[in-house]
C-alpha positions in Angstrom: -76.1 -82.0 -112.7 -75.4 -81.4 -108.9 -71.9 -82.0 -107.3 -72.3 -84.0 -103.8 -71.6 -81.8 -101.0 -69.2 -83.5 -98.4 -68.5 -81.8 -95.2 -64.5 -80.5 -94.9 -62.2 -82.8 -93.2 -59.1 -81.8 -91.5 -55.7 -82.5 -92.6 -54.6 -86.3 -92.2 -52.0 -85.4 -90.0 -54.3 -83.1 -87.7 -56.8 -86.1 -87.4 -53.8 -88.3 -86.6 -52.4 -86.2 -83.9 -55.7 -85.4 -82.3 -56.7 -88.9 -82.2 -56.5 -90.7 -78.4 -54.5 -93.8 -79.5 -55.3 -96.8 -77.2 -52.5 -98.6 -75.7 -51.7 -101.2 -78.4 -51.6 -103.9 -75.6 -55.4 -103.4 -75.0 -56.3 -103.3 -78.7 -54.1 -106.5 -78.8 -55.7 -108.2 -76.0 -59.2 -107.9 -77.6 -57.8 -110.3 -80.6 -56.6 -112.8 -78.5 -53.0 -111.6 -78.4 -51.8 -111.4 -74.8 -49.2 -108.8 -73.6 -46.7 -111.5 -73.3 -46.9 -112.2 -76.9 -45.9 -108.7 -77.5 -42.4 -106.7 -78.0 -43.7 -103.3 -77.3 -42.3 -100.0 -79.0 -43.7 -97.4 -76.6 -47.3 -97.5 -75.7 -48.5 -97.4 -79.4 -46.8 -99.9 -81.3 -45.4 -103.5 -80.9 -43.9 -106.6 -82.8 -45.8 -109.8 -82.4 -43.1 -112.5 -81.0 -42.2 -115.3 -83.3 -43.3 -118.1 -80.7 -46.8 -116.3 -81.1 -46.6 -116.1 -84.4 -45.8 -119.9 -84.9 -48.5 -121.1 -82.4 -51.4 -118.7 -84.0 -49.9 -120.1 -87.7 -50.9 -123.7 -86.5 -54.5 -123.0 -85.8 -57.4 -123.6 -88.2 -58.0 -120.3 -90.5 -61.0 -118.4 -89.0 -61.2 -115.2 -91.1 -62.3 -114.4 -94.4 -59.7 -113.0 -96.6 -60.3 -110.1 -98.6 -57.8 -108.3 -101.1 -58.2 -104.6 -101.9 -56.9 -104.0 -105.5 -57.8 -101.2 -107.9 -58.0 -100.2 -111.4 -55.4 -98.8 -113.2 -54.6 -95.5 -111.1 -53.7 -92.0 -111.8 -49.9 -90.8 -110.4 -52.0 -89.4 -107.8 -53.4 -93.0 -106.3 -57.0 -93.5 -106.0 -57.2 -94.2 -102.2 -56.5 -98.1 -102.1 -54.9 -98.1 -98.7 -57.6 -95.5 -97.6 -60.3 -97.8 -98.5 -58.3 -100.9 -97.1 -58.3 -99.0 -93.6 -61.9 -98.0 -94.1 -63.2 -101.5 -95.0 -61.6 -103.0 -91.6 -63.2 -100.0 -89.8 -66.4 -100.7 -91.9 -66.6 -103.9 -90.5 -66.2 -102.6 -86.9 -69.2 -100.4 -87.5 -71.4 -103.3 -88.4 -70.3 -105.3 -85.3 -67.5 -107.8 -87.0 -64.1 -108.0 -85.6 -61.7 -107.2 -88.6 -57.9 -106.6 -88.9 -55.9 -104.9 -92.0 -52.5 -106.2 -93.3 -50.6 -103.7 -95.2 -47.2 -102.8 -96.3 -44.8 -100.5 -94.5 -43.9 -97.7 -97.0 -40.6 -96.4 -98.1 -39.3 -93.4 -97.0 -38.2 -92.5 -100.1 -41.7 -91.9 -101.7 -42.7 -90.2 -98.2 -40.0 -87.5 -98.7 -40.5 -87.4 -102.6 -43.6 -87.6 -104.1 -46.3 -89.3 -102.3 -46.3 -88.1 -98.6 -47.7 -90.4 -96.1 -49.1 -93.7 -96.9 -51.0 -94.4 -94.0 -54.4 -94.1 -95.8 -56.3 -90.8 -95.3 -59.0 -88.4 -93.6 -60.8 -90.7 -90.8 -59.5 -94.2 -92.2 -55.8 -94.0 -91.6 -53.3 -96.2 -89.3 -51.9 -94.5 -86.3 -49.3 -93.3 -85.0 -49.0 -92.0 -88.7 -45.8 -90.5 -88.1 -44.1 -93.7 -87.1 -45.7 -95.7 -89.7 -44.4 -93.5 -92.4 -41.0 -93.3 -91.1 -38.7 -95.5 -88.9 -41.4 -97.5 -87.6 -39.6 -100.5 -85.7 -36.6 -100.4 -87.9 -37.4 -103.2 -90.5 -36.4 -101.3 -93.3 -33.2 -100.1 -92.0 -32.3 -104.2 -91.2 -33.2 -105.1 -94.8 -31.1 -102.6 -95.8 -28.4 -103.5 -93.6 -28.6 -107.1 -94.6 -28.5 -106.3 -98.4 -25.6 -103.8 -98.2 -23.8 -106.8 -96.2 -24.2 -109.0 -98.8 -22.6 -106.4 -101.1 -19.7 -105.6 -99.0 -18.8 -109.7 -98.9 -19.3 -110.0 -102.6 -16.9 -107.2 -103.2 -14.2 -108.2 -100.1 -14.2 -111.8 -101.7 -13.4 -110.4 -105.3 -10.7 -108.2 -103.8 -9.0 -111.2 -101.9 -9.3 -113.5 -104.5 -7.6 -111.2 -106.8 -4.7 -111.1 -104.5 -4.0 -114.6 -103.3 -3.7 -118.0 -104.3 -5.7 -121.0 -104.0 -3.5 -122.4 -101.6 -3.9 -119.7 -99.0 -7.5 -119.7 -99.5 -7.4 -123.4 -98.5 -5.3 -122.6 -95.8 -8.4 -120.3 -94.2 -10.7 -123.0 -94.9 -12.5 -121.4 -97.9 -12.5 -122.1 -101.8 -12.2 -119.6 -104.2 -15.5 -118.7 -106.1 -13.8 -117.3 -109.2 -16.7 -114.4 -109.4 -17.3 -113.0 -112.7 -16.9 -109.5 -112.4 -19.2 -108.8 -115.1 -21.8 -110.9 -113.9 -22.5 -109.3 -110.6 -26.0 -108.7 -110.1 -26.0 -107.6 -106.6 -26.2 -104.0 -106.1 -26.5 -101.7 -103.0 -29.7 -100.1 -101.7 -30.8 -97.3 -99.4 -34.2 -96.2 -98.3 -34.3 -92.9 -100.1 -34.8 -91.6 -103.6 -31.4 -90.5 -105.1 -31.4 -90.6 -108.9 -27.7 -90.0 -109.2 -27.1 -93.2 -107.4 -28.6 -95.2 -110.2 -25.0 -96.1 -111.9 -22.1 -95.5 -110.1 -18.4 -96.7 -110.2 -17.1 -98.5 -107.3 -13.4 -99.3 -106.5 -12.0 -96.0 -107.5 -9.0 -94.9 -105.9 -6.0 -97.2 -104.8 -5.8 -100.9 -105.5 -6.6 -101.4 -101.9 -10.0 -100.0 -102.7 -11.0 -103.1 -104.4 -12.0 -104.1 -107.9 -13.0 -101.2 -110.4 -16.5 -102.3 -111.7 -19.8 -100.6 -112.7 -22.6 -101.0 -110.1 -25.6 -98.6 -108.7 -27.8 -98.3 -105.8 -31.8 -99.5 -105.5 -34.1 -98.2 -103.5 -34.2 -100.6 -100.3 -37.9 -101.8 -100.9 -36.6 -103.2 -104.3 -34.3 -105.6 -102.4 -34.7 -109.0 -102.9 -34.0 -109.3 -99.2 -37.3 -107.4 -98.9 -39.3 -109.6 -101.1 -37.9 -112.8 -98.9 -39.0 -110.9 -95.8 -42.6 -110.7 -96.9 -42.6 -114.3 -98.2 -40.8 -116.2 -95.2 -43.0 -118.4 -93.3 -40.6 -118.9 -90.5 -37.4 -118.1 -89.1 -35.8 -121.3 -91.1 -37.7 -120.3 -94.2 -36.0 -117.1 -94.1 -32.5 -118.3 -93.4 -32.9 -120.9 -96.3 -34.2 -118.1 -98.7 -31.2 -116.0 -97.8 -28.8 -118.4 -98.6 -30.6 -119.5 -102.4 -30.0 -115.6 -103.2 -27.9 -115.7 -106.6 -25.4 -112.5 -106.3 -23.4 -113.1 -109.0 -22.0 -116.1 -111.5 -18.6 -117.3 -111.6 -16.4 -117.5 -114.6 -17.9 -120.7 -115.7 -21.6 -119.4 -115.7 -22.6 -121.2 -112.3 -24.6 -119.2 -109.6 -22.6 -117.7 -106.7 -25.1 -117.3 -103.6 -25.1 -115.8 -100.4 -24.5 -119.4 -98.9 -21.4 -119.8 -101.2 -20.1 -116.3 -99.7 -21.1 -117.4 -96.2 -23.0 -114.1 -95.7 -26.6 -115.6 -95.3 -26.4 -116.6 -91.5 -25.2 -113.2 -90.8 -27.9 -111.7 -92.7 -30.5 -113.6 -90.7 -28.8 -112.3 -87.7 -29.7 -108.8 -88.9 -33.1 -109.8 -89.8 -33.9 -111.8 -86.6 -36.3 -109.1 -85.2 -37.5 -107.7 -88.3 -39.3 -111.1 -89.4 -41.7 -110.4 -86.1 -45.0 -108.6 -87.6 -45.6 -105.0 -86.4 -49.1 -104.0 -85.1 -50.4 -100.6 -84.9 -54.3 -99.7 -85.1 -56.8 -97.7 -86.9 -58.1 -94.7 -85.8 -61.4 -96.9 -84.6 -58.8 -99.3 -82.9 -58.9 -102.2 -85.3 -55.8 -104.0 -85.3 -53.5 -103.2 -88.2 -50.6 -105.2 -89.0 -47.9 -103.3 -90.9 -45.0 -105.6 -92.2 -42.6 -105.8 -95.1 -42.9 -103.5 -98.1 -41.7 -105.0 -101.6 -41.4 -102.6 -104.4 -44.6 -103.6 -106.5 -42.8 -103.3 -109.8 -40.0 -106.0 -110.0 -41.1 -107.6 -106.6 -44.8 -108.9 -105.7 -45.8 -105.9 -103.9 -47.7 -107.5 -100.9 -47.3 -107.2 -97.0 -45.9 -110.4 -95.2 -47.2 -113.7 -95.5 -46.8 -114.1 -91.6 -48.8 -111.1 -91.0 -51.7 -112.5 -93.1 -51.1 -115.9 -91.3 -51.5 -114.6 -87.8 -54.3 -112.1 -88.6 -56.5 -114.8 -90.2 -56.4 -116.7 -86.8 -57.2 -113.7 -84.5 -60.0 -111.9 -86.7 -63.5 -112.7 -88.4 -62.2 -110.7 -91.4 -58.4 -109.9 -92.6 -58.4 -106.9 -95.1 -54.9 -107.0 -97.1 -53.7 -104.8 -100.0 -51.6 -105.8 -103.2 -49.8 -103.0 -105.0 -51.0 -101.1 -107.7 -53.9 -102.6 -110.0 -55.4 -106.2 -110.4 -53.1 -106.7 -113.3 -50.2 -106.4 -111.3 -51.1 -106.3 -107.7 -53.8 -109.1 -107.5 -52.2 -111.5 -110.3 -48.8 -111.6 -107.9 -51.0 -111.7 -104.9 -52.4 -115.1 -106.0 -49.4 -116.2 -107.9 -46.9 -115.6 -105.6 -48.0 -114.5 -102.4 -51.2 -117.2 -102.0 -49.1 -119.8 -103.4 -46.5 -119.6 -100.5 -49.0 -118.9 -97.7 -51.7 -121.5 -99.0 -54.5 -118.9 -98.3 -56.4 -117.7 -101.3 -59.1 -114.9 -101.0 -62.6 -115.2 -100.2 -63.2 -111.8 -102.1 -61.6 -108.9 -103.8 -62.5 -105.1 -103.6 -61.7 -103.0 -106.7 -61.2 -99.4 -106.1 -62.2 -96.9 -108.5 -62.6 -93.4 -108.8 -64.4 -91.2 -111.2 -60.8 -89.0 -111.7 -59.2 -91.9 -112.6 -61.8 -93.3 -115.1 -61.8 -89.7 -116.7 -58.5 -90.1 -117.5 -59.1 -93.3 -119.2 -61.6 -91.7 -121.2 -59.0 -89.5 -122.6 -59.0 -86.8 -120.0 -56.1 -84.3 -119.5 -52.6 -85.4 -117.9 -52.6 -85.8 -114.3 -49.4 -84.5 -112.7 -48.5 -84.8 -109.2 -48.1 -80.8 -107.7 -50.0 -79.6 -110.4 -53.7 -78.4 -110.4 -56.3 -80.5 -111.5 -57.8 -79.8 -115.0 -61.4 -78.9 -115.0 -62.6 -82.2 -116.5 -61.7 -83.9 -113.0 -63.2 -81.3 -110.7 -66.8 -80.9 -112.5 -69.3 -83.5 -114.0 -68.4 -84.9 -117.2 -70.6 -88.1 -117.6 -69.7 -88.7 -121.5 -65.9 -88.4 -120.5 -66.4 -90.9 -117.7 -68.3 -93.2 -119.8 -65.3 -93.5 -122.2 -63.1 -94.5 -119.5 -65.4 -97.4 -118.0 -63.6 -100.0 -120.2 -60.8 -99.6 -117.6 -62.8 -100.6 -114.8 -64.3 -103.5 -117.2 -61.0 -104.9 -117.9 -60.0 -105.0 -114.1 -63.5 -106.8 -113.4 -62.6 -109.0 -116.1 -59.4 -110.2 -114.8 -60.7 -110.8 -111.4 -63.6 -112.8 -113.0 -60.7 -115.1 -114.7 -59.3 -115.9 -111.2 -62.5 -116.8 -109.9 -62.8 -114.4 -107.0 -66.2 -112.7 -106.0 -65.5 -108.8 -106.5 -66.9 -105.6 -105.2 -66.1 -102.4 -106.6 -65.5 -99.6 -103.8 -66.3 -96.0 -105.6 -64.1 -93.8 -103.4 -65.9 -90.7 -103.2 -64.5 -87.2 -104.2 -66.5 -83.8 -103.4 -66.3 -82.8 -106.9 -68.2 -86.2 -107.8 -71.9 -86.4 -109.1 -74.2 -88.8 -108.3 -74.9 -89.3 -112.1 -71.3 -90.2 -112.5 -71.6 -92.7 -109.7 -74.9 -94.2 -110.6 -72.9 -94.6 -114.1 -69.9 -96.8 -112.6 -72.2 -98.9 -110.6 -74.3 -99.5 -113.7 -71.0 -100.3 -115.5 -69.7 -102.7 -112.5 -73.1 -104.6 -112.5 -73.1 -105.3 -116.3 -69.1 -106.3 -116.1 -69.6 -109.0 -113.4 -69.2 -107.4 -110.0 -71.3 -108.5 -107.3 -72.0 -105.1 -105.7 -70.7 -101.6 -106.4 -71.0 -99.2 -103.5 -69.9 -95.6 -102.8 -67.7 -95.1 -99.9 -67.6 -92.0 -97.7 -65.0 -93.4 -95.2 -62.3 -90.6 -95.8 -64.8 -88.1 -94.5 -66.6 -90.3 -92.2 -64.7 -93.3 -90.8 -66.4 -96.8 -90.2 -69.7 -95.6 -90.8 -68.8 -94.3 -94.2 -67.5 -97.9 -95.5 -70.6 -99.7 -93.4 -72.3 -100.4 -96.7 -68.9 -101.7 -98.5 -68.6 -103.9 -95.4 -72.0 -105.5 -95.7 -71.5 -105.9 -99.5 -68.0 -107.8 -99.2 -69.2 -109.6 -96.2 -72.1 -110.9 -98.4 -69.4 -111.3 -101.4 -67.5 -113.7 -99.0 -69.8 -116.0 -98.6 -70.2 -116.6 -102.4 -68.2 -119.7 -103.8 -64.5 -118.7 -104.3 -62.6 -120.5 -106.8 -59.6 -118.7 -106.8 -56.4 -120.3 -108.0 -52.8 -119.8 -109.7 -53.4 -118.3 -113.1 -50.8 -120.6 -114.5 -48.8 -123.8 -113.6 -45.5 -123.9 -112.3 -44.3 -126.6 -114.8 -45.0 -124.7 -117.8 -42.0 -123.1 -119.1 -40.5 -119.5 -118.5 -41.9 -117.9 -121.9 -45.3 -119.9 -121.7 -45.7 -118.0 -118.2 -44.7 -115.1 -119.4 -47.3 -115.1 -122.3 -50.1 -116.5 -120.3 -50.2 -113.3 -118.2 -49.1 -111.0 -121.2 -52.3 -112.1 -123.3 -54.8 -113.6 -120.6 -54.5 -110.5 -118.2 -52.7 -107.6 -120.0 -54.8 -108.0 -123.3 -51.5 -108.2 -125.6 -51.8 -110.3 -128.8 -48.2 -111.6 -128.4 -45.1 -111.3 -126.4 -41.6 -110.0 -128.2 -38.1 -110.9 -126.7 -34.9 -109.2 -126.8 -32.1 -110.7 -127.8 -30.8 -110.1 -124.0 -34.0 -111.6 -122.6 -33.7 -114.5 -124.7 -30.2 -115.2 -123.4 -31.1 -114.6 -119.8 -34.2 -117.0 -120.1 -32.2 -119.9 -121.8 -29.0 -119.3 -119.1 -31.4 -119.2 -116.1 -33.7 -122.2 -117.2 -30.6 -124.2 -117.9 -29.3 -123.9 -114.4 -33.0 -124.9 -113.3 -34.7 -121.8 -112.6 -37.3 -122.4 -115.0 -40.3 -123.8 -112.5 -40.6 -120.5 -110.6 -43.2 -118.1 -110.8 -42.9 -115.0 -112.9 -43.1 -111.7 -111.0 -43.9 -109.4 -114.2 -42.2 -105.9 -113.8 -43.9 -103.5 -116.0 -45.5 -99.5 -115.8 -48.4 -99.4 -113.1 -50.2 -96.9 -115.2 -51.8 -98.8 -117.9 -52.8 -102.5 -118.5 -49.9 -102.8 -121.2 -46.1 -102.1 -121.0 -46.7 -98.4 -122.4 -48.0 -95.9 -119.7 -49.3 -93.7 -122.7 -51.9 -96.6 -123.3 -55.0 -95.7 -121.3 -58.5 -97.6 -120.8 -58.4 -101.4 -122.0 -55.6 -101.5 -124.8 -55.8 -104.8 -127.0 -53.8 -106.4 -129.3 -50.6 -104.5 -128.7 -46.9 -106.5 -128.8 -45.6 -107.0 -125.2 -42.1 -106.4 -125.3 -39.8 -108.4 -122.6 -36.5 -106.4 -122.6 -34.6 -108.7 -119.7 -35.3 -111.3 -117.4 -33.6 -111.4 -113.8 -33.8 -114.0 -111.0 -34.8 -113.5 -107.7 -33.9 -117.3 -106.5 -34.1 -116.5 -102.3 -37.6 -114.8 -103.1 -38.6 -117.6 -105.4 -39.5 -115.8 -108.8 -37.8 -114.8 -111.7 -39.0 -111.1 -113.0 -39.3 -110.2 -116.7 -38.7 -106.7 -117.3 -40.9 -104.6 -120.0 -40.4 -101.1 -120.7 -38.6 -98.7 -118.5 -38.6 -99.6 -114.8 -36.6 -97.5 -112.6 -35.5 -99.3 -109.3 -34.2 -96.0 -107.8 -36.5 -93.5 -108.0 -35.4 -89.8 -108.2 -37.1 -86.6 -106.4 -39.3 -84.2 -108.2 -38.9 -80.6 -108.7 -41.3 -79.9 -105.4 -40.4 -82.6 -103.4 -42.7 -83.5 -100.2 -40.0 -82.7 -97.9 -40.2 -78.9 -98.6 -43.5 -79.1 -96.4 -42.6 -80.8 -93.6 -40.9 -79.8 -90.4 -41.5 -80.1 -86.6 -43.1 -77.7 -84.0 -39.9 -77.5 -81.4 -42.1 -76.5 -78.7 -44.5 -79.7 -78.9 -42.4 -82.0 -80.9 -45.4 -82.7 -83.4 -44.7 -83.1 -87.0 -46.4 -81.0 -89.9 -46.5 -81.8 -93.4 -46.6 -85.4 -93.3 -49.8 -86.1 -94.9 
């Protein structure tokens, strides 16, 4: 059984640095976005001014809307972003005007385990160093707005413990009577740091504030980031910030950012961040890079505003939802599409031989360690055993009513027989087509066949609609997703989850969408369950509220909102050439 031979590809960073980056104003002009609508950051990136965003969003939708999702990935990822960028380039290769829209990565995973997230090979967004690091400062603005609210809450609790009601009346304020045991607003930072997961604040003198247990989350897990991604206007952003529930008072009622009087100042910090960022692919397609909500406890999709603008200036918009179709695509439809009013015309399901072998019982895949021989040499039988995962994900997409194309992300160690087996299984499972993609090594030309297949799929009837009605109870929504999407037989709730569901429902939050928080490494809640597990009991440990973002999020399994650094973090290989200023190792 022969292994496919591919030409060697230089490192991602070498490709990006060798690229001749066209001035972003010229790229934007080709899409009908004039220079007057841009706030430039150097010559290679810009923000689209809100005035143009609002004007463009009022136009009729022009583009076909495509979401790129994936099967259940290995910890190494399966090239979803590379496929997203490559598909936009592939449309260019067949003469179509396309734009891609993806999240801005967190610097935590960049310096930790993942490295760069701009795509890879000849399908990436440039300038990749800026993309992966500070870009235009949006993540820092989110971090600042979130932490301002945290400081405001602790300051109010401190002053209320010292002064009478009459004193607050003189200040034209009212006491909020925050219950220090019901504070749910932690602090954030955009870096992996496990020692900050649980901290005590207020240690020291009495003037250092009330003593209580708290902690830090990574900035992309902030509700503020989820709000930034879902806001449809500056007005909507301001209103959502005001609705954030930061704590409860001693009578059990919500204490919001509006109650604290801090929502307006948070909006001030985000007034520029709400403007979508634009960069470009290596082949000069427009790339919107805006917002980056966590794909576990949040919806894991880039901004609504970016998609709204992109859909008015391009013929095809290719966006990407976090993790597999069980998480990213479900949240894309049930949360993001409800907000934007735009539903996908087609979906692309990214699969790799490597991941399907893992689901067939292959050896454990661990970042930083060499792959086992099973993944680097042909093994059709191991692959066959793992096809149930592909079939399950195609079943999820079918249940949403979206035409789906499978993109088989090619690796040099794959064999033709393995690709043929995946294509056969995809066809039987209802895919419109299954295409082997070579865009990592060949750029847009390597995704031209995929673009043609997706263009055909996008012309088919798409009957996409949310998976559940908002009128259902919280439990009914959870159970519909757990049984209908994940394959569980039933849902089991902890006492803490029962209490939280009852409390938030009584306060009127039961009509919000649910944003399920579970592992990305299994269709179930248990990362050890590979393939397509069925009949398991899906546990809900707790339920939390993100009222500003507009959803509740049930927690299943162990979900970490502040990742830690691995024993061999990515930053060990990064440096800067002090003579040229070029970054090395960020790939």
